[in-house]
PyMOL Python script that loads the backbone (N, CA, C, O; Angstrom):
from pymol import cmd

cmd.read_pdbstr("""\
ATOM      1  N   MET A   1      44.092 -99.793-154.335  1.00  0.00           N
ATOM      2  CA  MET A   1      43.577-100.607-153.250  1.00  0.00           C
ATOM      3  C   MET A   1      44.760-101.304-152.577  1.00  0.00           C
ATOM      4  O   MET A   1      45.555-101.975-153.236  1.00  0.00           O
ATOM      5  N   ILE A   2      44.864-101.138-151.268  1.00  0.00           N
ATOM      6  CA  ILE A   2      45.969-101.726-150.526  1.00  0.00           C
ATOM      7  C   ILE A   2      45.670-103.168-150.146  1.00  0.00           C
ATOM      8  O   ILE A   2      46.527-104.038-150.301  1.00  0.00           O
ATOM      9  N   LEU A   3      44.471-103.430-149.652  1.00  0.00           N
ATOM     10  CA  LEU A   3      44.075-104.778-149.244  1.00  0.00           C
ATOM     11  C   LEU A   3      43.176-105.410-150.293  1.00  0.00           C
ATOM     12  O   LEU A   3      42.345-104.727-150.891  1.00  0.00           O
ATOM     13  N   PRO A   4      43.333-106.703-150.521  1.00  0.00           N
ATOM     14  CA  PRO A   4      42.346-107.386-151.370  1.00  0.00           C
ATOM     15  C   PRO A   4      40.964-107.305-150.710  1.00  0.00           C
ATOM     16  O   PRO A   4      40.866-107.247-149.484  1.00  0.00           O
ATOM     17  N   GLN A   5      39.934-107.300-151.494  1.00  0.00           N
ATOM     18  CA  GLN A   5      38.563-107.148-150.995  1.00  0.00           C
ATOM     19  C   GLN A   5      38.216-108.181-149.933  1.00  0.00           C
ATOM     20  O   GLN A   5      37.593-107.846-148.925  1.00  0.00           O
ATOM     21  N   LYS A   6      38.612-109.430-150.145  1.00  0.00           N
ATOM     22  CA  LYS A   6      38.299-110.505-149.186  1.00  0.00           C
ATOM     23  C   LYS A   6      38.954-110.241-147.833  1.00  0.00           C
ATOM     24  O   LYS A   6      38.314-110.408-146.795  1.00  0.00           O
ATOM     25  N   ALA A   7      40.224-109.830-147.834  1.00  0.00           N
ATOM     26  CA  ALA A   7      40.929-109.526-146.588  1.00  0.00           C
ATOM     27  C   ALA A   7      40.278-108.351-145.882  1.00  0.00           C
ATOM     28  O   ALA A   7      40.106-108.365-144.663  1.00  0.00           O
ATOM     29  N   TYR A   8      39.916-107.336-146.650  1.00  0.00           N
ATOM     30  CA  TYR A   8      39.242-106.162-146.087  1.00  0.00           C
ATOM     31  C   TYR A   8      37.943-106.559-145.394  1.00  0.00           C
ATOM     32  O   TYR A   8      37.678-106.123-144.273  1.00  0.00           O
ATOM     33  N   GLU A   9      37.137-107.378-146.051  1.00  0.00           N
ATOM     34  CA  GLU A   9      35.854-107.803-145.476  1.00  0.00           C
ATOM     35  C   GLU A   9      36.057-108.624-144.207  1.00  0.00           C
ATOM     36  O   GLU A   9      35.286-108.483-143.258  1.00  0.00           O
ATOM     37  N   ILE A  10      37.073-109.475-144.171  1.00  0.00           N
ATOM     38  CA  ILE A  10      37.346-110.284-142.975  1.00  0.00           C
ATOM     39  C   ILE A  10      37.760-109.383-141.815  1.00  0.00           C
ATOM     40  O   ILE A  10      37.257-109.530-140.701  1.00  0.00           O
ATOM     41  N   ILE A  11      38.674-108.452-142.073  1.00  0.00           N
ATOM     42  CA  ILE A  11      39.128-107.548-141.017  1.00  0.00           C
ATOM     43  C   ILE A  11      37.980-106.668-140.539  1.00  0.00           C
ATOM     44  O   ILE A  11      37.822-106.435-139.341  1.00  0.00           O
ATOM     45  N   ARG A  12      37.187-106.188-141.475  1.00  0.00           N
ATOM     46  CA  ARG A  12      36.035-105.350-141.107  1.00  0.00           C
ATOM     47  C   ARG A  12      35.050-106.137-140.248  1.00  0.00           C
ATOM     48  O   ARG A  12      34.506-105.590-139.289  1.00  0.00           O
ATOM     49  N   TRP A  13      34.810-107.398-140.569  1.00  0.00           N
ATOM     50  CA  TRP A  13      33.918-108.262-139.784  1.00  0.00           C
ATOM     51  C   TRP A  13      34.469-108.435-138.372  1.00  0.00           C
ATOM     52  O   TRP A  13      33.715-108.402-137.400  1.00  0.00           O
ATOM     53  N   ILE A  14      35.779-108.618-138.259  1.00  0.00           N
ATOM     54  CA  ILE A  14      36.402-108.756-136.938  1.00  0.00           C
ATOM     55  C   ILE A  14      36.215-107.478-136.129  1.00  0.00           C
ATOM     56  O   ILE A  14      35.859-107.531-134.952  1.00  0.00           O
ATOM     57  N   VAL A  15      36.454-106.330-136.761  1.00  0.00           N
ATOM     58  CA  VAL A  15      36.357-105.043-136.060  1.00  0.00           C
ATOM     59  C   VAL A  15      34.916-104.739-135.656  1.00  0.00           C
ATOM     60  O   VAL A  15      34.679-104.227-134.561  1.00  0.00           O
ATOM     61  N   VAL A  16      33.961-105.044-136.517  1.00  0.00           N
ATOM     62  CA  VAL A  16      32.565-104.663-136.271  1.00  0.00           C
ATOM     63  C   VAL A  16      31.812-105.686-135.413  1.00  0.00           C
ATOM     64  O   VAL A  16      30.940-105.306-134.632  1.00  0.00           O
ATOM     65  N   ILE A  17      32.131-106.961-135.546  1.00  0.00           N
ATOM     66  CA  ILE A  17      31.362-108.003-134.858  1.00  0.00           C
ATOM     67  C   ILE A  17      32.152-108.682-133.735  1.00  0.00           C
ATOM     68  O   ILE A  17      31.698-108.736-132.592  1.00  0.00           O
ATOM     69  N   VAL A  18      33.327-109.193-134.070  1.00  0.00           N
ATOM     70  CA  VAL A  18      34.063-110.049-133.138  1.00  0.00           C
ATOM     71  C   VAL A  18      34.635-109.267-131.954  1.00  0.00           C
ATOM     72  O   VAL A  18      34.424-109.648-130.803  1.00  0.00           O
ATOM     73  N   LEU A  19      35.357-108.174-132.228  1.00  0.00           N
ATOM     74  CA  LEU A  19      35.990-107.433-131.134  1.00  0.00           C
ATOM     75  C   LEU A  19      34.981-106.903-130.106  1.00  0.00           C
ATOM     76  O   LEU A  19      35.202-107.078-128.908  1.00  0.00           O
ATOM     77  N   PRO A  20      33.884-106.263-130.532  1.00  0.00           N
ATOM     78  CA  PRO A  20      32.920-105.815-129.511  1.00  0.00           C
ATOM     79  C   PRO A  20      32.357-106.972-128.676  1.00  0.00           C
ATOM     80  O   PRO A  20      32.141-106.827-127.473  1.00  0.00           O
ATOM     81  N   ALA A  21      32.123-108.111-129.317  1.00  0.00           N
ATOM     82  CA  ALA A  21      31.610-109.270-128.579  1.00  0.00           C
ATOM     83  C   ALA A  21      32.638-109.774-127.564  1.00  0.00           C
ATOM     84  O   ALA A  21      32.288-110.093-126.428  1.00  0.00           O
ATOM     85  N   LEU A  22      33.901-109.845-127.973  1.00  0.00           N
ATOM     86  CA  LEU A  22      34.949-110.300-127.060  1.00  0.00           C
ATOM     87  C   LEU A  22      35.185-109.305-125.921  1.00  0.00           C
ATOM     88  O   LEU A  22      35.413-109.705-124.780  1.00  0.00           O
ATOM     89  N   ILE A  23      35.130-108.022-126.233  1.00  0.00           N
ATOM     90  CA  ILE A  23      35.299-106.997-125.193  1.00  0.00           C
ATOM     91  C   ILE A  23      34.174-107.114-124.169  1.00  0.00           C
ATOM     92  O   ILE A  23      34.420-107.041-122.965  1.00  0.00           O
ATOM     93  N   THR A  24      32.956-107.294-124.636  1.00  0.00           N
ATOM     94  CA  THR A  24      31.818-107.459-123.730  1.00  0.00           C
ATOM     95  C   THR A  24      31.973-108.716-122.886  1.00  0.00           C
ATOM     96  O   THR A  24      31.743-108.689-121.677  1.00  0.00           O
ATOM     97  N   LEU A  25      32.362-109.814-123.519  1.00  0.00           N
ATOM     98  CA  LEU A  25      32.565-111.070-122.789  1.00  0.00           C
ATOM     99  C   LEU A  25      33.616-110.894-121.705  1.00  0.00           C
ATOM    100  O   LEU A  25      33.410-111.306-120.563  1.00  0.00           O
ATOM    101  N   TYR A  26      34.744-110.283-122.057  1.00  0.00           N
ATOM    102  CA  TYR A  26      35.798-110.065-121.068  1.00  0.00           C
ATOM    103  C   TYR A  26      35.307-109.162-119.933  1.00  0.00           C
ATOM    104  O   TYR A  26      35.616-109.400-118.766  1.00  0.00           O
ATOM    105  N   GLY A  27      34.545-108.134-120.283  1.00  0.00           N
ATOM    106  CA  GLY A  27      34.032-107.232-119.262  1.00  0.00           C
ATOM    107  C   GLY A  27      33.120-107.936-118.272  1.00  0.00           C
ATOM    108  O   GLY A  27      33.219-107.715-117.065  1.00  0.00           O
ATOM    109  N   VAL A  28      32.240-108.777-118.776  1.00  0.00           N
ATOM    110  CA  VAL A  28      31.314-109.498-117.900  1.00  0.00           C
ATOM    111  C   VAL A  28      32.077-110.494-117.027  1.00  0.00           C
ATOM    112  O   VAL A  28      31.850-110.568-115.819  1.00  0.00           O
ATOM    113  N   ILE A  29      32.974-111.251-117.636  1.00  0.00           N
ATOM    114  CA  ILE A  29      33.746-112.231-116.863  1.00  0.00           C
ATOM    115  C   ILE A  29      34.661-111.523-115.860  1.00  0.00           C
ATOM    116  O   ILE A  29      34.755-111.929-114.702  1.00  0.00           O
ATOM    117  N   GLY A  30      35.331-110.467-116.312  1.00  0.00           N
ATOM    118  CA  GLY A  30      36.229-109.727-115.427  1.00  0.00           C
ATOM    119  C   GLY A  30      35.504-109.114-114.243  1.00  0.00           C
ATOM    120  O   GLY A  30      36.008-109.148-113.120  1.00  0.00           O
ATOM    121  N   SER A  31      34.335-108.556-114.481  1.00  0.00           N
ATOM    122  CA  SER A  31      33.556-107.967-113.389  1.00  0.00           C
ATOM    123  C   SER A  31      33.022-109.038-112.449  1.00  0.00           C
ATOM    124  O   SER A  31      33.010-108.858-111.231  1.00  0.00           O
ATOM    125  N   THR A  32      32.584-110.140-113.016  1.00  0.00           N
ATOM    126  CA  THR A  32      32.033-111.216-112.208  1.00  0.00           C
ATOM    127  C   THR A  32      33.083-111.802-111.263  1.00  0.00           C
ATOM    128  O   THR A  32      32.801-112.049-110.090  1.00  0.00           O
ATOM    129  N   PHE A  33      34.281-112.020-111.775  1.00  0.00           N
ATOM    130  CA  PHE A  33      35.343-112.626-110.967  1.00  0.00           C
ATOM    131  C   PHE A  33      36.292-111.597-110.363  1.00  0.00           C
ATOM    132  O   PHE A  33      37.320-111.956-109.790  1.00  0.00           O
ATOM    133  N   ASP A  34      35.946-110.324-110.493  1.00  0.00           N
ATOM    134  CA  ASP A  34      36.720-109.231-109.896  1.00  0.00           C
ATOM    135  C   ASP A  34      38.195-109.289-110.316  1.00  0.00           C
ATOM    136  O   ASP A  34      39.098-109.191-109.485  1.00  0.00           O
ATOM    137  N   LEU A  35      38.413-109.450-111.630  1.00  0.00           N
ATOM    138  CA  LEU A  35      39.778-109.498-112.157  1.00  0.00           C
ATOM    139  C   LEU A  35      40.408-108.109-112.107  1.00  0.00           C
ATOM    140  O   LEU A  35      39.729-107.094-112.268  1.00  0.00           O
ATOM    141  N   ALA A  36      41.699-108.088-111.884  1.00  0.00           N
ATOM    142  CA  ALA A  36      42.425-106.830-111.775  1.00  0.00           C
ATOM    143  C   ALA A  36      42.422-106.090-113.117  1.00  0.00           C
ATOM    144  O   ALA A  36      42.538-106.707-114.176  1.00  0.00           O
ATOM    145  N   TYR A  37      42.290-104.783-113.059  1.00  0.00           N
ATOM    146  CA  TYR A  37      42.383-103.881-114.215  1.00  0.00           C
ATOM    147  C   TYR A  37      41.332-104.139-115.295  1.00  0.00           C
ATOM    148  O   TYR A  37      41.529-103.754-116.447  1.00  0.00           O
ATOM    149  N   THR A  38      40.238-104.775-114.943  1.00  0.00           N
ATOM    150  CA  THR A  38      39.195-105.057-115.931  1.00  0.00           C
ATOM    151  C   THR A  38      38.695-103.776-116.593  1.00  0.00           C
ATOM    152  O   THR A  38      38.589-103.715-117.818  1.00  0.00           O
ATOM    153  N   GLN A  39      38.393-102.770-115.809  1.00  0.00           N
ATOM    154  CA  GLN A  39      37.859-101.523-116.365  1.00  0.00           C
ATOM    155  C   GLN A  39      38.859-100.841-117.292  1.00  0.00           C
ATOM    156  O   GLN A  39      38.481-100.325-118.343  1.00  0.00           O
ATOM    157  N   GLN A  40      40.124-100.837-116.910  1.00  0.00           N
ATOM    158  CA  GLN A  40      41.148-100.204-117.736  1.00  0.00           C
ATOM    159  C   GLN A  40      41.338-100.951-119.052  1.00  0.00           C
ATOM    160  O   GLN A  40      41.483-100.329-120.105  1.00  0.00           O
ATOM    161  N   ILE A  41      41.338-102.260-118.998  1.00  0.00           N
ATOM    162  CA  ILE A  41      41.502-103.078-120.206  1.00  0.00           C
ATOM    163  C   ILE A  41      40.320-102.870-121.146  1.00  0.00           C
ATOM    164  O   ILE A  41      40.499-102.730-122.356  1.00  0.00           O
ATOM    165  N   ILE A  42      39.123-102.850-120.591  1.00  0.00           N
ATOM    166  CA  ILE A  42      37.929-102.638-121.413  1.00  0.00           C
ATOM    167  C   ILE A  42      37.969-101.249-122.057  1.00  0.00           C
ATOM    168  O   ILE A  42      37.653-101.100-123.237  1.00  0.00           O
ATOM    169  N   THR A  43      38.356-100.242-121.286  1.00  0.00           N
ATOM    170  CA  THR A  43      38.418 -98.877-121.816  1.00  0.00           C
ATOM    171  C   THR A  43      39.387 -98.781-122.989  1.00  0.00           C
ATOM    172  O   THR A  43      39.061 -98.186-124.016  1.00  0.00           O
ATOM    173  N   VAL A  44      40.565 -99.358-122.844  1.00  0.00           N
ATOM    174  CA  VAL A  44      41.559 -99.330-123.917  1.00  0.00           C
ATOM    175  C   VAL A  44      41.068-100.130-125.125  1.00  0.00           C
ATOM    176  O   VAL A  44      41.228 -99.691-126.264  1.00  0.00           O
ATOM    177  N   ALA A  45      40.473-101.295-124.884  1.00  0.00           N
ATOM    178  CA  ALA A  45      39.990-102.130-125.986  1.00  0.00           C
ATOM    179  C   ALA A  45      38.871-101.435-126.761  1.00  0.00           C
ATOM    180  O   ALA A  45      38.842-101.490-127.990  1.00  0.00           O
ATOM    181  N   ILE A  46      37.955-100.783-126.052  1.00  0.00           N
ATOM    182  CA  ILE A  46      36.867-100.061-126.722  1.00  0.00           C
ATOM    183  C   ILE A  46      37.428 -98.901-127.538  1.00  0.00           C
ATOM    184  O   ILE A  46      36.989 -98.658-128.662  1.00  0.00           O
ATOM    185  N   ALA A  47      38.401 -98.184-126.970  1.00  0.00           N
ATOM    186  CA  ALA A  47      39.013 -97.072-127.704  1.00  0.00           C
ATOM    187  C   ALA A  47      39.689 -97.584-128.980  1.00  0.00           C
ATOM    188  O   ALA A  47      39.555 -96.965-130.036  1.00  0.00           O
ATOM    189  N   LEU A  48      40.400 -98.686-128.898  1.00  0.00           N
ATOM    190  CA  LEU A  48      41.056 -99.273-130.064  1.00  0.00           C
ATOM    191  C   LEU A  48      40.035 -99.711-131.109  1.00  0.00           C
ATOM    192  O   LEU A  48      40.201 -99.432-132.297  1.00  0.00           O
ATOM    193  N   ASP A  49      38.990-100.390-130.673  1.00  0.00           N
ATOM    194  CA  ASP A  49      37.974-100.861-131.605  1.00  0.00           C
ATOM    195  C   ASP A  49      37.240 -99.692-132.261  1.00  0.00           C
ATOM    196  O   ASP A  49      36.936 -99.739-133.453  1.00  0.00           O
ATOM    197  N   THR A  50      36.957 -98.647-131.490  1.00  0.00           N
ATOM    198  CA  THR A  50      36.302 -97.464-132.049  1.00  0.00           C
ATOM    199  C   THR A  50      37.181 -96.804-133.097  1.00  0.00           C
ATOM    200  O   THR A  50      36.699 -96.401-134.155  1.00  0.00           O
ATOM    201  N   CYS A  51      38.470 -96.695-132.802  1.00  0.00           N
ATOM    202  CA  CYS A  51      39.410 -96.105-133.754  1.00  0.00           C
ATOM    203  C   CYS A  51      39.458 -96.931-135.045  1.00  0.00           C
ATOM    204  O   CYS A  51      39.375 -96.377-136.141  1.00  0.00           O
ATOM    205  N   LEU A  52      39.590 -98.236-134.915  1.00  0.00           N
ATOM    206  CA  LEU A  52      39.623 -99.101-136.102  1.00  0.00           C
ATOM    207  C   LEU A  52      38.312 -99.025-136.878  1.00  0.00           C
ATOM    208  O   LEU A  52      38.317 -98.967-138.107  1.00  0.00           O
ATOM    209  N   GLY A  53      37.199 -99.024-136.166  1.00  0.00           N
ATOM    210  CA  GLY A  53      35.900 -98.919-136.830  1.00  0.00           C
ATOM    211  C   GLY A  53      35.760 -97.624-137.609  1.00  0.00           C
ATOM    212  O   GLY A  53      35.218 -97.609-138.714  1.00  0.00           O
ATOM    213  N   THR A  54      36.250 -96.539-137.027  1.00  0.00           N
ATOM    214  CA  THR A  54      36.195 -95.243-137.710  1.00  0.00           C
ATOM    215  C   THR A  54      37.053 -95.251-138.964  1.00  0.00           C
ATOM    216  O   THR A  54      36.626 -94.775-140.017  1.00  0.00           O
ATOM    217  N   ILE A  55      38.252 -95.785-138.854  1.00  0.00           N
ATOM    218  CA  ILE A  55      39.147 -95.860-140.013  1.00  0.00           C
ATOM    219  C   ILE A  55      38.524 -96.697-141.122  1.00  0.00           C
ATOM    220  O   ILE A  55      38.565 -96.307-142.289  1.00  0.00           O
ATOM    221  N   PHE A  56      37.952 -97.835-140.773  1.00  0.00           N
ATOM    222  CA  PHE A  56      37.345 -98.689-141.790  1.00  0.00           C
ATOM    223  C   PHE A  56      36.107 -98.052-142.393  1.00  0.00           C
ATOM    224  O   PHE A  56      35.848 -98.224-143.584  1.00  0.00           O
ATOM    225  N   GLN A  57      35.332 -97.313-141.594  1.00  0.00           N
ATOM    226  CA  GLN A  57      34.140 -96.651-142.134  1.00  0.00           C
ATOM    227  C   GLN A  57      34.533 -95.543-143.112  1.00  0.00           C
ATOM    228  O   GLN A  57      33.930 -95.407-144.177  1.00  0.00           O
ATOM    229  N   ILE A  58      35.536 -94.760-142.750  1.00  0.00           N
ATOM    230  CA  ILE A  58      36.015 -93.709-143.657  1.00  0.00           C
ATOM    231  C   ILE A  58      36.539 -94.327-144.941  1.00  0.00           C
ATOM    232  O   ILE A  58      36.284 -93.821-146.034  1.00  0.00           O
ATOM    233  N   SER A  59      37.272 -95.423-144.804  1.00  0.00           N
ATOM    234  CA  SER A  59      37.797 -96.120-145.974  1.00  0.00           C
ATOM    235  C   SER A  59      36.662 -96.608-146.873  1.00  0.00           C
ATOM    236  O   SER A  59      36.737 -96.486-148.096  1.00  0.00           O
ATOM    237  N   LYS A  60      35.613 -97.159-146.263  1.00  0.00           N
ATOM    238  CA  LYS A  60      34.475 -97.655-147.031  1.00  0.00           C
ATOM    239  C   LYS A  60      33.757 -96.515-147.754  1.00  0.00           C
ATOM    240  O   LYS A  60      33.385 -96.656-148.919  1.00  0.00           O
ATOM    241  N   ILE A  61      33.563 -95.392-147.070  1.00  0.00           N
ATOM    242  CA  ILE A  61      32.907 -94.242-147.689  1.00  0.00           C
ATOM    243  C   ILE A  61      33.709 -93.762-148.895  1.00  0.00           C
ATOM    244  O   ILE A  61      33.143 -93.506-149.958  1.00  0.00           O
ATOM    245  N   ASN A  62      35.019 -93.641-148.731  1.00  0.00           N
ATOM    246  CA  ASN A  62      35.872 -93.195-149.835  1.00  0.00           C
ATOM    247  C   ASN A  62      35.850 -94.189-150.993  1.00  0.00           C
ATOM    248  O   ASN A  62      35.797 -93.789-152.156  1.00  0.00           O
ATOM    249  N   PHE A  63      35.891 -95.479-150.676  1.00  0.00           N
ATOM    250  CA  PHE A  63      35.864 -96.508-151.716  1.00  0.00           C
ATOM    251  C   PHE A  63      34.548 -96.466-152.473  1.00  0.00           C
ATOM    252  O   PHE A  63      34.532 -96.515-153.703  1.00  0.00           O
ATOM    253  N   ASP A  64      33.434 -96.374-151.734  1.00  0.00           N
ATOM    254  CA  ASP A  64      32.116 -96.313-152.376  1.00  0.00           C
ATOM    255  C   ASP A  64      31.982 -95.072-153.258  1.00  0.00           C
ATOM    256  O   ASP A  64      31.424 -95.142-154.353  1.00  0.00           O
ATOM    257  N   ARG A  65      32.491 -93.949-152.783  1.00  0.00           N
ATOM    258  CA  ARG A  65      32.447 -92.710-153.552  1.00  0.00           C
ATOM    259  C   ARG A  65      33.249 -92.862-154.847  1.00  0.00           C
ATOM    260  O   ARG A  65      32.807 -92.432-155.912  1.00  0.00           O
ATOM    261  N   GLU A  66      34.426 -93.474-154.748  1.00  0.00           N
ATOM    262  CA  GLU A  66      35.268 -93.682-155.932  1.00  0.00           C
ATOM    263  C   GLU A  66      34.594 -94.633-156.917  1.00  0.00           C
ATOM    264  O   GLU A  66      34.634 -94.407-158.127  1.00  0.00           O
ATOM    265  N   GLN A  67      33.979 -95.691-156.407  1.00  0.00           N
ATOM    266  CA  GLN A  67      33.284 -96.643-157.274  1.00  0.00           C
ATOM    267  C   GLN A  67      32.124 -95.967-158.003  1.00  0.00           C
ATOM    268  O   GLN A  67      31.923 -96.192-159.196  1.00  0.00           O
ATOM    269  N   LYS A  68      31.366 -95.145-157.290  1.00  0.00           N
ATOM    270  CA  LYS A  68      30.237 -94.437-157.907  1.00  0.00           C
ATOM    271  C   LYS A  68      30.730 -93.498-159.000  1.00  0.00           C
ATOM    272  O   LYS A  68      30.126 -93.414-160.069  1.00  0.00           O
ATOM    273  N   PHE A  69      31.827 -92.792-158.735  1.00  0.00           N
ATOM    274  CA  PHE A  69      32.417 -91.886-159.715  1.00  0.00           C
ATOM    275  C   PHE A  69      32.852 -92.649-160.965  1.00  0.00           C
ATOM    276  O   PHE A  69      32.598 -92.208-162.085  1.00  0.00           O
ATOM    277  N   LEU A  70      33.510 -93.797-160.770  1.00  0.00           N
ATOM    278  CA  LEU A  70      33.967 -94.598-161.907  1.00  0.00           C
ATOM    279  C   LEU A  70      32.792 -95.134-162.709  1.00  0.00           C
ATOM    280  O   LEU A  70      32.853 -95.189-163.937  1.00  0.00           O
ATOM    281  N   GLU A  71      31.712 -95.533-162.022  1.00  0.00           N
ATOM    282  CA  GLU A  71      30.530 -96.017-162.719  1.00  0.00           C
ATOM    283  C   GLU A  71      29.877 -94.904-163.545  1.00  0.00           C
ATOM    284  O   GLU A  71      29.390 -95.148-164.649  1.00  0.00           O
ATOM    285  N   GLU A  72      29.870 -93.687-163.005  1.00  0.00           N
ATOM    286  CA  GLU A  72      29.302 -92.566-163.748  1.00  0.00           C
ATOM    287  C   GLU A  72      30.127 -92.249-164.985  1.00  0.00           C
ATOM    288  O   GLU A  72      29.578 -91.939-166.043  1.00  0.00           O
ATOM    289  N   ILE A  73      31.440 -92.325-164.854  1.00  0.00           N
ATOM    290  CA  ILE A  73      32.306 -92.059-166.006  1.00  0.00           C
ATOM    291  C   ILE A  73      32.116 -93.120-167.075  1.00  0.00           C
ATOM    292  O   ILE A  73      32.024 -92.794-168.258  1.00  0.00           O
ATOM    293  N   GLU A  74      32.057 -94.380-166.679  1.00  0.00           N
ATOM    294  CA  GLU A  74      31.886 -95.472-167.632  1.00  0.00           C
ATOM    295  C   GLU A  74      30.511 -95.436-168.296  1.00  0.00           C
ATOM    296  O   GLU A  74      30.357 -95.831-169.452  1.00  0.00           O
ATOM    297  N   GLY A  75      29.516 -94.957-167.550  1.00  0.00           N
ATOM    298  CA  GLY A  75      28.155 -94.900-168.077  1.00  0.00           C
ATOM    299  C   GLY A  75      27.946 -93.799-169.081  1.00  0.00           C
ATOM    300  O   GLY A  75      26.968 -93.838-169.828  1.00  0.00           O
ATOM    301  N   LYS A  76      28.822 -92.820-169.131  1.00  0.00           N
ATOM    302  CA  LYS A  76      28.640 -91.692-170.038  1.00  0.00           C
ATOM    303  C   LYS A  76      29.330 -91.900-171.343  1.00  0.00           C
ATOM    304  O   LYS A  76      29.271 -91.035-172.218  1.00  0.00           O
TER     305      LYS A  76
END
""", "prot")
cmd.dss("prot")
cmd.show_as("cartoon", "prot")
cmd.util.cbc("prot")
cmd.orient("prot")
């Protein structure tokens, strides 16, 4: 395990909850006030958040699979 569980959960919460909310907020404010490059910034931010979300989901699947395997070994 590279990250402690607590750090992992905090980063995952940021990626899954905070970043999408902030991207949406920026998009609404940027569109409302006609800020320059709003669409480009939102596109890049969504791509980054999607990439991070995918990495964390794959990591979670692998971790859960490993935990299940270890539990099966210990149970036998």
